[in-house]
LUMGU-303275 format. One line per 8 residues: number of its first residue (from 1); for each residue z, x, y of N, C-alpha, C. Coordinates in steps of 0.2 Angstrom, whole numbers. Layout:
N
NUM = Z,X,Y,Z,X,Y,Z,X,Y ~ ...
END
This chain:
78
1 = 1,3,-4,1,-1,0,-1,4,6 ~ -2,2,11,-2,5,16,0,3,23 ~ 1,7,29,5,5,34,3,-1,38 ~ -3,-4,36,-5,-11,39,-2,-16,36 ~ -1,-16,28,1,-20,25,9,-21,25 ~ 14,-16,27,18,-15,29,19,-20,34 ~ 16,-19,40,15,-22,46,16,-28,45 ~ 12,-30,42,10,-38,41,15,-42,37
9 = 19,-40,32,25,-40,29,30,-42,34 ~ 31,-35,38,37,-35,42,36,-43,47 ~ 30,-43,49,28,-48,55,29,-55,51 ~ 27,-55,47,28,-62,43,33,-64,41 ~ 39,-58,40,47,-59,38,49,-62,46 ~ 49,-58,49,52,-60,56,50,-67,59 ~ 44,-68,57,44,-76,59,47,-83,53 ~ 47,-77,48,52,-83,43,57,-84,45
17 = 62,-78,49,66,-79,51,68,-81,56 ~ 63,-81,62,64,-86,66,63,-92,65 ~ 57,-95,59,60,-102,60,65,-106,54 ~ 69,-101,52,73,-104,47,80,-102,47 ~ 81,-97,52,89,-97,58,90,-95,62 ~ 97,-96,65,98,-96,72,92,-92,77 ~ 88,-94,82,84,-90,84,84,-83,88 ~ 83,-80,84,86,-72,87,79,-68,93
25 = 79,-72,95,71,-69,99,74,-69,108 ~ 72,-64,111,72,-65,119,70,-70,123 ~ 71,-72,128,68,-75,132,62,-73,136 ~ 57,-75,137,49,-73,138,48,-78,143 ~ 53,-82,148,51,-86,152,46,-84,158 ~ 49,-78,159,44,-75,166,37,-76,163 ~ 36,-77,157,28,-77,157,25,-84,156 ~ 29,-88,154,28,-96,152,36,-100,150
33 = 35,-104,155,42,-108,153,44,-110,145 ~ 51,-107,143,50,-109,136,49,-106,131 ~ 45,-99,133,43,-95,128,47,-90,127 ~ 46,-85,120,52,-81,118,49,-77,115 ~ 52,-72,116,46,-66,110,53,-60,106 ~ 50,-57,103,53,-53,96,49,-49,95 ~ 52,-42,93,49,-35,91,49,-33,84 ~ 42,-31,81,43,-28,75,40,-22,75
41 = 44,-17,76,37,-11,77,36,-10,82 ~ 29,-10,84,25,-10,87,22,-14,89 ~ 24,-21,88,21,-27,89,25,-33,92 ~ 23,-37,95,27,-42,98,24,-49,97 ~ 29,-52,94,28,-58,92,31,-65,99 ~ 25,-70,100,27,-74,106,28,-79,103 ~ 34,-84,103,35,-90,101,37,-95,106 ~ 35,-100,105,39,-106,109,44,-112,102
49 = 49,-111,105,54,-115,102,56,-120,102 ~ 56,-124,101,62,-133,101,64,-134,96 ~ 65,-142,95,70,-145,92,67,-145,84 ~ 61,-145,83,56,-146,79,53,-140,74 ~ 57,-135,77,55,-126,75,49,-124,81 ~ 48,-118,76,45,-115,81,36,-114,81 ~ 31,-113,86,24,-112,86,25,-104,87 ~ 21,-99,81,19,-95,87,12,-96,91
57 = 13,-92,95,7,-91,102,4,-86,100 ~ 5,-80,99,2,-73,98,7,-68,96 ~ 2,-63,93,5,-57,90,2,-51,94 ~ 4,-46,98,0,-44,101,5,-34,99 ~ -1,-31,98,2,-25,100,5,-24,108 ~ 11,-19,108,17,-18,113,12,-16,118 ~ 6,-12,117,2,-9,120,-4,-15,125 ~ -3,-20,124,-9,-23,125,-6,-27,131
65 = -9,-30,135,-7,-35,142,-4,-41,139 ~ 1,-43,138,5,-49,136,1,-53,141 ~ 4,-52,147,0,-62,153,-5,-62,152 ~ -10,-56,151,-18,-59,152,-20,-62,144 ~ -15,-60,138,-19,-63,132,-15,-72,130 ~ -9,-70,135,-5,-76,134,-8,-82,139 ~ -12,-79,143,-15,-83,148,-22,-90,145 ~ -22,-85,139,-29,-87,135,-27,-91,132
73 = -20,-92,129,-18,-96,125,-14,-101,127 ~ -10,-102,131,-7,-108,133,-11,-111,138 ~ -7,-117,139,-9,-124,146,-6,-118,150 ~ -8,-123,155,-4,-123,162,2,-124,162 ~ 7,-121,165,15,-122,166,17,-130,164 ~ 22,-129,160,23,-136,159,29,-137,161
END
């Protein structure tokens, strides 16, 4: 197995943890209201959390411009 396979496993494990336990993600409300983020190695997972669970909005490498990419994925401020 290579590093990319390991990264995918870690990312999926973190998403599962977010969905099934107390949410351990930091607020990213400065980018979008109600948005949260968590880091896995050199990647960021952006999610919206509500009473029904989580919606994964975007997975990005830490070097990518989060604000620009999230603008493509999220509707205007709610």
